matplotlib code that plots the C-alpha trace (Angstrom):
import matplotlib.pyplot as plt

x = [-11.9, -12.3, -9.5, -10.9, -9.4, -11.3, -11.0, -12.4, -15.1, -13.5, -14.7, -13.5, -10.1, -9.7, -10.8, -8.3, -5.5, -6.2, -6.5, -3.2, -1.4, -1.0, -3.0, -6.0, -6.6, -9.1, -12.2, -12.4, -8.8, -8.9, -11.6, -9.5, -6.3, -7.9, -9.4, -6.0, -4.3, -2.7, -3.7, -5.6, -6.1, -8.4, -9.1, -12.5, -13.6, -16.6, -18.8, -17.5, -15.4, -12.2, -9.3, -6.4, -5.3, -2.5, -2.1, 0.3, 0.7, 3.0, 3.4, 2.7, 6.1, 9.3, 8.2, 5.9, 5.3, 3.7, 1.5, -1.2, -0.2, -2.4, -3.9, -6.4, -4.4, -6.9, -6.0, -2.2, -0.2, -2.6, -0.5, -2.7, 0.3, 1.8, -1.6, -1.6, 2.1, 1.6, -1.1, 1.0, 4.0, 1.9, 0.6, 4.1, 5.4, 2.6, 2.6, 5.9, 8.5, 12.0, 14.1, 11.1, 11.8, 9.4, 9.8, 8.2, 8.6, 8.6, 8.3, 11.4, 9.6, 8.2, 11.6, 12.2, 8.9, 9.6, 13.0, 11.4, 9.7, 13.1, 13.1, 16.6, 18.0, 19.1, 21.9, 24.8, 24.1, 21.2, 19.2, 15.5, 14.3, 10.8, 9.2, 5.8, 3.8, 3.0, -0.1, -2.5, -4.9, -4.1]
y = [-8.5, -4.7, -2.2, 0.9, 4.1, 4.7, 4.4, 1.0, 0.8, 0.9, -2.5, -4.2, -2.4, -3.7, -7.2, -7.3, -6.0, -8.8, -11.5, -10.4, -10.4, -6.6, -6.4, -4.5, -0.8, 1.4, 2.1, 5.8, 6.4, 4.2, 6.3, 9.4, 8.1, 6.5, 9.8, 11.5, 9.1, 10.7, 7.7, 4.5, 1.5, -1.4, -4.7, -6.3, -9.8, -10.7, -10.5, -6.9, -8.2, -6.4, -8.8, -6.4, -2.8, -0.4, 3.3, 6.1, 8.7, 11.7, 15.4, 15.2, 16.6, 15.5, 12.4, 9.4, 6.2, 3.1, 1.6, -1.0, -3.2, -6.2, -9.1, -11.6, -14.8, -16.9, -14.9, -14.6, -16.1, -14.7, -11.7, -9.2, -7.8, -6.8, -5.4, -3.1, -2.2, -1.4, 1.1, 2.6, 2.9, 4.5, 7.1, 7.9, 8.2, 10.6, 12.7, 12.6, 15.2, 14.4, 13.7, 12.7, 9.9, 6.9, 4.6, 1.5, -1.1, -4.6, -8.1, -10.0, -12.4, -9.4, -7.7, -9.3, -8.0, -4.5, -4.6, -5.3, -1.9, -0.1, -0.1, -0.6, -1.1, 2.2, 0.6, 1.4, 5.0, 5.2, 3.0, 3.2, 3.6, 3.2, 4.4, 3.0, 5.1, 2.9, 3.0, 4.3, 2.4, 2.4]
z = [-11.6, -11.3, -10.8, -9.1, -8.0, -4.8, -1.1, 0.2, 2.9, 6.3, 7.4, 4.2, 4.5, 8.0, 7.1, 4.2, 6.4, 9.0, 6.3, 4.7, 8.0, 8.3, 11.5, 12.6, 12.8, 14.7, 12.5, 13.3, 12.6, 9.5, 8.0, 8.6, 7.1, 4.1, 3.1, 3.3, 0.8, -2.3, -4.4, -3.7, -6.0, -5.0, -6.7, -6.4, -7.5, -9.6, -6.4, -5.6, -2.7, -1.9, -2.8, -3.1, -2.6, -2.2, -1.3, -1.6, 1.2, 1.4, 0.7, -3.0, -3.9, -2.3, -0.4, -1.2, 0.7, -0.6, 2.1, 2.7, -0.3, 0.6, -1.3, 0.2, 0.9, -1.1, -4.2, -3.7, -6.5, -9.1, -9.9, -8.0, -6.2, -9.6, -10.7, -7.7, -8.1, -11.8, -10.9, -8.1, -10.4, -13.1, -10.7, -9.5, -13.0, -13.9, -10.7, -8.8, -9.8, -10.7, -7.6, -5.4, -2.9, -2.9, 0.1, 1.4, 4.2, 2.8, 4.2, 3.3, 0.8, -1.1, -1.6, -5.1, -6.4, -5.2, -6.8, -10.1, -9.8, -9.1, -5.3, -3.9, -0.4, 1.1, 3.1, 3.4, 2.4, 4.9, 7.1, 7.8, 11.4, 12.8, 16.0, 17.0, 19.5, 22.4, 24.7, 22.1, 19.9, 16.2]

ax = plt.figure().add_subplot(projection="3d")
ax.plot(x, y, z, "-o")
ax.set_aspect("equal")
plt.show()
């Protein structure tokens, strides 16, 4: 297993998203957004196949968002989610200033893992909202 701090190839990124149940993305747009990440960690297997990843996006000061945390289903349960989150947490601890907000959207089964890394529900103090732009390809 290799832990690398680089942007994955667009096709392997999209394939991993689909395999992990995150859905597909437009290749041209994916190339653009991957290059704008503040931090990316990828995990490759012994055959150099992408088996896990996570990214941080944001303004590099006040706000950070953990996105694209994905592990190939055939490798889930091996602790790769924690490997990726350890790297993300380490980056944030080194680079995010005191008082910065780090947010993420989690599938319900993943909530306990994120709580181990200090993430808490924002409710009742605040509630997260999401608006998806309709009628355009992502």
